[in-house]
NUSEVEX-118576 format. One record per residue (C-alpha): y, z, x; residue in one letter; residue number from 1. Coordinates in nm, 4 decimals, decimal comma. Layout:
<pts>
PT        c2        c3        c1  nufi  vexkol
PT         Y         Z         X     A     NUM
...
</pts>
This chain:
<pts>
PT        c2        c3        c1  nufi  vexkol
PT   -1,3918    7,8533   -1,3584     M       1
PT   -1,1922    7,6216   -1,5791     S       2
PT   -1,3526    7,3572   -1,7860     G       3
PT   -1,1587    7,0297   -1,7914     L       4
PT   -1,2019    6,6793   -1,9500     A       5
PT   -1,0531    6,3581   -1,8255     V       6
PT   -0,9166    6,1176   -2,0814     I       7
PT   -0,9028    5,7642   -1,9552     G       8
PT   -1,1367    5,6221   -1,6924     C       9
PT   -0,9362    5,3593   -1,5193     G      10
PT   -0,8488    5,3596   -1,1649     R      11
PT   -0,6381    5,6816   -1,1594     I      12
PT   -0,8570    5,8593   -1,4067     G      13
PT   -1,1629    5,8051   -1,2065     R      14
PT   -0,9909    5,9400   -0,8966     L      15
PT   -0,8838    6,2488   -1,0920     H      16
PT   -1,2381    6,2924   -1,2292     A      17
PT   -1,3814    6,2620   -0,8729     Q      18
PT   -1,1490    6,5466   -0,7602     I      19
PT   -1,2378    6,7639   -1,0388     L      20
PT   -1,6066    6,7035   -0,9981     A      21
PT   -1,6022    6,8541   -0,6555     R      22
PT   -1,3428    7,1240   -0,7116     H      23
PT   -1,4799    7,4706   -0,6489     P      24
PT   -1,2842    7,6383   -0,9302     R      25
PT   -1,3307    7,3631   -1,1931     A      26
PT   -1,5988    7,2401   -1,4188     H      27
PT   -1,5589    6,8761   -1,5428     L      28
PT   -1,7132    6,9008   -1,8744     V      29
PT   -1,6465    6,5478   -1,9963     Y      30
PT   -1,5029    6,2078   -1,9297     V      31
PT   -1,3727    5,9880   -2,2042     F      32
PT   -1,2473    5,6473   -2,2500     D      33
PT   -1,2015    5,4247   -2,5542     V      34
PT   -1,4448    5,1787   -2,3808     D      35
PT   -1,7774    5,3744   -2,3813     P      36
PT   -1,9175    5,1547   -2,0969     Q      37
PT   -1,6277    5,2543   -1,8645     V      38
PT   -1,6735    5,6182   -1,9443     A      39
PT   -2,0449    5,5937   -1,9150     G      40
PT   -2,0145    5,4404   -1,5679     K      41
PT   -1,7878    5,7055   -1,4521     T      42
PT   -2,0105    5,9841   -1,6012     A      43
PT   -2,3187    5,8517   -1,4313     R      44
PT   -2,1293    5,8348   -1,0901     E      45
PT   -2,0229    6,1964   -1,1300     L      46
PT   -2,3279    6,3427   -1,3120     G      47
PT   -2,1261    6,4668   -1,6075     V      48
PT   -2,1165    6,3979   -1,9787     A      49
PT   -1,9301    6,1039   -2,1394     A      50
PT   -1,7830    6,2365   -2,4631     A      51
PT   -1,8552    6,0356   -2,7727     A      52
PT   -1,5218    6,0809   -2,9149     S      53
PT   -1,1837    6,2446   -2,8480     L      54
PT   -1,2403    6,4829   -3,1314     E      55
PT   -1,5626    6,6025   -2,9389     D      56
PT   -1,3434    6,6848   -2,6348     V      57
PT   -1,0808    6,8607   -2,8203     L      58
PT   -1,3191    7,0654   -3,0445     A      59
PT   -1,5308    7,1887   -2,7519     D      60
PT   -1,4399    7,5499   -2,6596     R      61
PT   -1,5729    7,4993   -2,3001     A      62
PT   -1,2673    7,2651   -2,2409     V      63
PT   -0,9700    7,4681   -2,1344     D      64
PT   -0,7588    7,1729   -2,0248     A      65
PT   -0,7469    6,7973   -2,0508     V      66
PT   -0,6127    6,5599   -1,7900     L      67
PT   -0,4580    6,2434   -1,9603     I      68
PT   -0,4929    5,9175   -1,7438     A      69
PT   -0,4840    5,6618   -2,0235     S      70
PT   -0,2276    5,3977   -2,0777     P      71
PT    0,1399    5,5125   -2,1129     T      72
PT    0,1698    5,4184   -2,4741     A      73
PT   -0,1079    5,6843   -2,5652     T      74
PT    0,0281    5,9685   -2,3533     H      75
PT    0,2447    6,1532   -2,6083     L      76
PT   -0,0103    6,1274   -2,8920     Q      77
PT   -0,2743    6,2621   -2,6609     L      78
PT   -0,0597    6,5438   -2,5363     V      79
PT    0,0250    6,6446   -2,8801     S      80
PT   -0,3379    6,6372   -3,0089     S      81
PT   -0,4528    6,8395   -2,7036     A      82
PT   -0,1767    7,1120   -2,7290     V      83
PT   -0,2497    7,1457   -3,0965     K      84
PT   -0,6146    7,2012   -3,0086     A      85
PT   -0,5267    7,4794   -2,7860     G      86
PT   -0,5733    7,3031   -2,4669     K      87
PT   -0,3477    7,2947   -2,1450     A      88
PT   -0,2509    6,9556   -2,0436     V      89
PT   -0,2058    6,7435   -1,7279     F      90
PT   -0,0446    6,4239   -1,8055     C      91
PT    0,0055    6,1245   -1,5722     E      92
PT    0,3538    5,9976   -1,5507     K      93
PT    0,5377    5,8671   -1,7244     P      94
PT    0,5349    6,0672   -2,0581     L      95
PT    0,6643    5,7791   -2,2467     D      96
PT    0,8707    5,4547   -2,1805     L      97
PT    1,1587    5,5908   -2,3914     N      98
PT    1,3344    5,9374   -2,4030     L      99
PT    1,3612    6,0100   -2,7706     E     100
PT    0,9927    5,9977   -2,8368     P     101
PT    0,9296    6,2513   -2,5456     A     102
PT    1,2037    6,4805   -2,6873     L     103
PT    1,0707    6,4494   -3,0272     A     104
PT    0,7203    6,5359   -2,8956     C     105
PT    0,8458    6,8358   -2,7330     W     106
PT    1,0369    6,9650   -3,0452     R     107
PT    0,7060    6,9397   -3,2317     E     108
PT    0,5047    7,1183   -2,9791     L     109
PT    0,7381    7,3869   -2,8702     E     110
PT    0,6112    7,6475   -3,1365     P     111
PT    0,2651    7,6285   -2,9738     Y     112
PT    0,4040    7,7465   -2,6382     D     113
PT    0,2552    7,4387   -2,4649     P     114
PT    0,1246    7,4244   -2,1035     V     115
PT    0,1929    7,0706   -1,9861     V     116
PT    0,2073    6,9509   -1,6251     M     117
PT    0,3451    6,5962   -1,5414     V     118
PT    0,1685    6,3959   -1,2600     G     119
PT    0,4572    6,3482   -0,9984     F     120
PT    0,1941    6,3802   -0,7249     N     121
PT    0,4390    6,3011   -0,4340     R     122
PT    0,5812    6,6467   -0,4517     R     123
PT    0,2278    6,7578   -0,3285     F     124
PT    0,2188    6,5328   -0,0208     D     125
PT    0,1852    6,7622    0,2719     A     126
PT    0,4983    6,5855    0,4666     S     127
PT    0,7175    6,5651    0,1729     F     128
PT    0,6344    6,9296    0,0713     S     129
PT    0,7115    7,0593    0,4146     A     130
PT    1,0387    6,8589    0,4133     L     131
PT    1,1318    7,0070    0,0713     H     132
PT    1,0467    7,3622    0,2025     A     133
PT    1,2504    7,3442    0,5220     R     134
PT    1,5482    7,1864    0,3461     L     135
PT    1,5590    7,4566    0,0871     H     136
PT    1,5116    7,7251    0,3546     A     137
PT    1,8319    7,6014    0,5109     G     138
PT    1,6811    7,4471    0,8298     A     139
PT    1,9555    7,1613    0,8130     I     140
PT    2,2277    7,3427    0,6452     G     141
PT    2,3693    7,1987    0,3272     T     142
PT    2,2203    6,8658    0,2182     L     143
PT    2,4869    6,5796    0,2490     E     144
PT    2,2670    6,2695    0,2352     L     145
PT    1,9146    6,1785    0,1565     A     146
PT    1,7430    5,8336    0,1664     V     147
PT    1,4179    5,7847   -0,0246     I     148
PT    1,2213    5,4598    0,0613     T     149
PT    0,9315    5,3387   -0,1666     S     150
PT    0,7819    4,9922   -0,1185     R     151
PT    0,4684    4,8637   -0,2508     D     152
PT    0,2340    4,6538   -0,0423     P     153
PT    0,2026    4,3812   -0,2963     A     154
PT    0,3262    4,3081   -0,6548     P     155
PT    0,1172    4,4177   -0,9452     P     156
PT   -0,0381    4,1630   -1,1818     T     157
PT    0,1649    4,0064   -1,4555     A     158
PT   -0,0647    4,1743   -1,7213     E     159
PT    0,0262    4,5147   -1,5696     Y     160
PT    0,4028    4,4328   -1,5416     L     161
PT    0,4307    4,3328   -1,9229     Q     162
PT    0,3347    4,6893   -2,0309     G     163
PT    0,4836    4,8714   -1,7360     S     164
PT    0,8311    4,9306   -1,8775     G     165
PT    0,9990    4,7700   -1,5792     G     166
PT    1,0708    4,8759   -1,2175     L     167
PT    1,2683    5,1831   -1,2974     F     168
PT    1,0544    5,3402   -1,5533     R     169
PT    0,7281    5,2495   -1,3699     D     170
PT    0,7897    5,2629   -1,0010     M     171
PT    1,1228    5,4245   -0,9373     T     172
PT    1,0214    5,7264   -1,1705     I     173
PT    0,8658    5,8973   -0,8860     H     174
PT    1,1719    5,8569   -0,6637     D     175
PT    1,3963    5,9847   -0,9471     F     176
PT    1,1769    6,2959   -0,9593     D     177
PT    1,1766    6,3171   -0,5726     M     178
PT    1,5633    6,2905   -0,5856     A     179
PT    1,5930    6,5897   -0,8311     R     180
PT    1,3363    6,7935   -0,6302     W     181
PT    1,5323    6,7534   -0,3172     L     182
PT    1,8961    6,7558   -0,4366     G     183
PT    1,8854    6,9280   -0,7736     G     184
PT    2,0846    6,8073   -1,0819     E     185
PT    2,1906    6,4359   -1,0625     I     186
PT    2,5305    6,3693   -1,2098     V     187
PT    2,5895    6,0006   -1,1488     A     188
PT    2,3762    5,6943   -1,0967     V     189
PT    2,4652    5,3411   -0,9779     H     190
PT    2,2078    5,0740   -0,9511     A     191
PT    2,1891    4,7324   -0,7967     L     192
PT    1,8745    4,5029   -0,8562     G     193
PT    1,7544    4,1617   -0,7437     A     194
PT    1,4649    3,9149   -0,7945     N     195
PT    1,3477    3,8351   -0,4438     L     196
PT    0,9717    3,8715   -0,4642     V     197
PT    0,8447    3,6310   -0,7320     G     198
PT    0,9423    3,4452   -1,0415     P     199
PT    0,7137    3,6629   -1,2587     V     200
PT    0,9663    3,9443   -1,2587     F     201
PT    1,2693    3,7365   -1,3721     A     202
PT    1,0411    3,5747   -1,6504     E     203
PT    0,9690    3,9168   -1,7668     L     204
PT    1,3461    4,0332   -1,7537     R     205
PT    1,2435    4,2767   -1,4849     D     206
PT    1,3525    4,3167   -1,1134     I     207
PT    1,1472    4,3688   -0,8004     D     208
PT    1,3953    4,4980   -0,5543     T     209
PT    1,6720    4,7663   -0,6028     C     210
PT    1,9192    5,0051   -0,4292     V     211
PT    2,0313    5,3096   -0,6237     L     212
PT    2,3102    5,5532   -0,5328     S     213
PT    2,2969    5,9010   -0,6881     L     214
PT    2,5411    6,1809   -0,6656     R     215
PT    2,3981    6,5466   -0,7164     T     216
PT    2,6007    6,8404   -0,8813     A     217
PT    2,6579    6,9752   -0,5329     T     218
PT    2,8325    6,6423   -0,4258     G     219
PT    2,5292    6,5268   -0,2025     A     220
PT    2,4553    6,1546   -0,1984     L     221
PT    2,0976    6,0157   -0,2369     I     222
PT    1,9897    5,6594   -0,1926     Q     223
PT    1,6806    5,5247   -0,3373     I     224
PT    1,5471    5,1796   -0,2209     N     225
PT    1,2386    4,9931   -0,3726     N     226
PT    1,0604    4,6679   -0,3273     S     227
PT    0,7498    4,5358   -0,5024     R     228
PT    0,6441    4,3711   -0,1738     R     229
PT    0,6178    4,5215    0,1713     C     230
PT    0,4087    4,2950    0,4168     V     231
PT    0,3337    4,5801    0,6594     Y     232
PT    0,1811    4,8237    0,4045     G     233
PT    0,2754    5,1050    0,1732     Y     234
PT    0,6161    5,2128    0,3038     D     235
PT    0,6851    5,5724    0,1883     Q     236
PT    0,9625    5,7711    0,3681     R     237
PT    1,2204    6,0450    0,3205     I     238
PT    1,5185    6,1245    0,5297     E     239
PT    1,7388    6,4313    0,4554     A     240
PT    2,0595    6,4632    0,6457     F     241
PT    2,2505    6,7973    0,6445     G     242
PT    2,5439    6,9785    0,8014     S     243
PT    2,3324    7,1124    1,0713     Q     244
PT    2,0716    6,8476    1,1344     G     245
PT    1,8209    6,6053    0,9831     M     246
PT    1,4516    6,6128    0,8368     L     247
PT    1,2270    6,2927    0,8233     Q     248
PT    0,9018    6,2487    0,6813     A     249
PT    0,7423    5,9258    0,8051     H     250
PT    0,4884    5,6667    0,6915     N     251
PT    0,1169    5,7399    0,7449     Q     252
PT   -0,0842    5,5046    0,9701     H     253
PT   -0,4640    5,4549    0,9826     A     254
PT   -0,4655    5,6455    1,3226     T     255
PT   -0,2152    5,7913    1,5611     S     256
PT   -0,3055    5,5625    1,8366     L     257
PT   -0,0499    5,3548    2,0273     E     258
PT   -0,0899    5,0762    2,2595     I     259
PT    0,1781    4,9939    2,5595     W     260
PT    0,0876    4,6574    2,7254     D     261
PT    0,2506    4,3329    2,8282     A     262
PT    0,2746    4,2191    2,4657     Q     263
PT    0,3496    4,5564    2,2720     H     264
PT    0,5674    4,8635    2,3227     T     265
PT    0,4300    5,1654    2,1250     A     266
PT    0,2310    4,9421    1,8922     A     267
PT    0,0441    5,1455    1,6250     K     268
PT   -0,2272    5,0734    1,3778     D     269
PT   -0,0917    4,9594    1,0484     G     270
PT    0,0657    5,1686    0,7711     V     271
PT   -0,1770    5,2720    0,5031     V     272
PT   -0,1656    4,9915    0,2432     D     273
PT   -0,2844    5,1477   -0,0746     F     274
PT   -0,1367    5,4344   -0,2860     F     275
PT   -0,4809    5,6031   -0,3435     V     276
PT   -0,5294    5,6323    0,0346     R     277
PT   -0,1700    5,7264    0,1041     R     278
PT   -0,1465    6,0037   -0,1450     Y     279
PT   -0,5205    6,1073   -0,1559     Q     280
PT   -0,4397    6,4567   -0,0266     Q     281
PT   -0,1502    6,4820   -0,2815     A     282
PT   -0,3600    6,4054   -0,5668     Y     283
PT   -0,6136    6,6751   -0,4773     A     284
PT   -0,3275    6,9250   -0,4182     A     285
PT   -0,1588    6,8558   -0,7523     E     286
PT   -0,4813    6,9226   -0,9354     I     287
PT   -0,5405    7,2259   -0,7323     D     288
PT   -0,1980    7,3537   -0,8376     A     289
PT   -0,2723    7,2825   -1,2012     F     290
PT   -0,5931    7,4880   -1,1872     I     291
PT   -0,4313    7,7575   -1,0067     D     292
PT   -0,1588    7,7911   -1,2687     A     293
PT   -0,4215    7,7997   -1,5371     L     294
PT   -0,6336    8,0740   -1,3731     Q     295
PT   -0,3393    8,2885   -1,2710     N     296
PT   -0,1188    8,2367   -1,5713     D     297
PT    0,1526    8,0690   -1,3750     R     298
PT    0,4118    7,8199   -1,4880     P     299
PT    0,3144    7,4569   -1,4151     V     300
PT    0,5367    7,2330   -1,2098     S     301
PT    0,6405    6,9734   -1,2514     P     302
PT    0,6530    7,0218   -1,6131     G     303
PT    0,7542    6,8452   -1,9285     F     304
PT    1,1208    6,8826   -1,8702     A     305
PT    1,0852    6,7107   -1,5274     D     306
PT    0,9280    6,4310   -1,6941     G     307
PT    1,2072    6,3920   -1,9362     I     308
PT    1,4771    6,4306   -1,6685     A     309
PT    1,3181    6,1601   -1,4419     A     310
PT    1,3102    5,9280   -1,7538     Q     311
PT    1,6776    5,9913   -1,8362     R     312
PT    1,7622    5,8770   -1,4797     L     313
PT    1,5602    5,5639   -1,5235     A     314
PT    1,7448    5,4742   -1,8554     L     315
PT    2,0710    5,5544   -1,6656     A     316
PT    1,9723    5,3132   -1,3885     A     317
PT    1,8947    5,0396   -1,6348     E     318
PT    2,2254    5,0952   -1,8126     Q     319
PT    2,4076    5,0744   -1,4663     S     320
PT    2,2224    4,7491   -1,3773     L     321
PT    2,3254    4,5927   -1,7091     Q     322
PT    2,6917    4,6960   -1,6972     T     323
PT    2,7613    4,7100   -1,3400     G     324
PT    2,9042    5,0539   -1,3819     R     325
PT    2,8447    5,3919   -1,2407     T     326
PT    2,6783    5,6004   -1,5194     I     327
PT    2,7844    5,9637   -1,5283     R     328
PT    2,5377    6,2145   -1,6575     L     329
PT    2,6572    6,5455   -1,8112     G     330
PT    2,4120    6,8271   -1,9075     P     331
PT    2,1788    6,7256   -2,1823     A     332
PT    2,1384    7,0299   -2,4279     E     333
PT    1,8226    6,8767   -2,5716     S     334
PT    1,6646    6,8607   -2,2113     E     335
PT    1,8036    7,1979   -2,1040     A     336
PT    1,5926    7,3620   -2,3806     Q     337
PT    1,2588    7,1922   -2,2627     V     338
PT    1,0668    7,4342   -2,0462     T     339
PT    0,7102    7,4625   -1,9627     S     340
PT    0,5159    7,7820   -1,8896     R     341
</pts>
C-alpha cells in the first residue's frame, strides 16, 4: 500500500484527498495547506492527519508520493522539493504559467530520475479513453479531422481570472493535451479569440471565447472551440473523423431518460453542469493510474513532458492571437529531452 500526502486543500485538493482516503491500495497519510484551518477541516472530514508543515510531509518515510493541488504559482517549487526528498509526484495542471521555468525545473531535477505525473484528467474519462483506444486501433482508418468542444457552464470569478494566466493557459490547456493525445505532434497553431461573455475578460486583457485550428505532423486538422459560458451545462464533446468513419464522444446527462410529447421531441434531462460531476470518474481513474504506476514501477502518463508540450501550444496560441498569423512549431530539443519514468 502506497502512502500519499495531499498538498493544497482547496476544491480540487479536497476531491483528490477524498479519492485517496477510500482507495483500496493507498494510505492517505497527511493533508497539508498553508491555512491550518482549511487543512484541519479536510483532515477531520476524512479522519486523517493534518501536517503541521510541508517539511514534516517531505521528511516522513511513510509518504511515498505527494499530490500537489496548490495554486499554480507554487507548483514547480513544490515539485522540486518533493522530488529532492525522494517522493513521486502527481501535480495538477498546469506546471507553471510560463515555459522556461518549467524547463529549468526539469533540468534541475533530471539527475534525480524524477517520477512526475501531470493532472490532465480528461485522458481518463471513460468515453474519451474509449474514443482514443478505437482511434489508435484503426477503427476509423487514418485520422483526418477532429473537433474538441469545451465550454464552461458559467464564467469564473474575477479573482480567479486575475491569477489564471488567461483562457489558453488555464482552460484550453486541457484541450491542447487532448489534441496531442489524439493526433500526435502539433506543427501549426492558428487562434481566433473574442470577448462575448462579459466585460471582465477584456478588462483583464483576456478572452472568453476562442476557435483554434491545429495541424498535426501527419497532416490531420484539429479544431478546438471554447467558451466561458454555456447556458445548457458543461459542454464536453469530441468528434474524430477518419478515412473509414467517425467516432464521437458525447455530453453526459443527469439521466438517459427521453420524453416525446406534444411539446418535446427526444427531450432529455440537462447536461451535467459542474466539472467535478462530469469528470468524477476520470479523477478517480487518474489517481488509480498513478498508484498503479508507483506500485508496479511503470512510467507515469501524462508526464512532465506532456505538461511542457501543452504549455508550448498555449503560448503559440497566444502569439497567433496577438499577431493574426499561423504559428509553426518545429521540434523543440529542450522538450524532446524531457521524459518521465
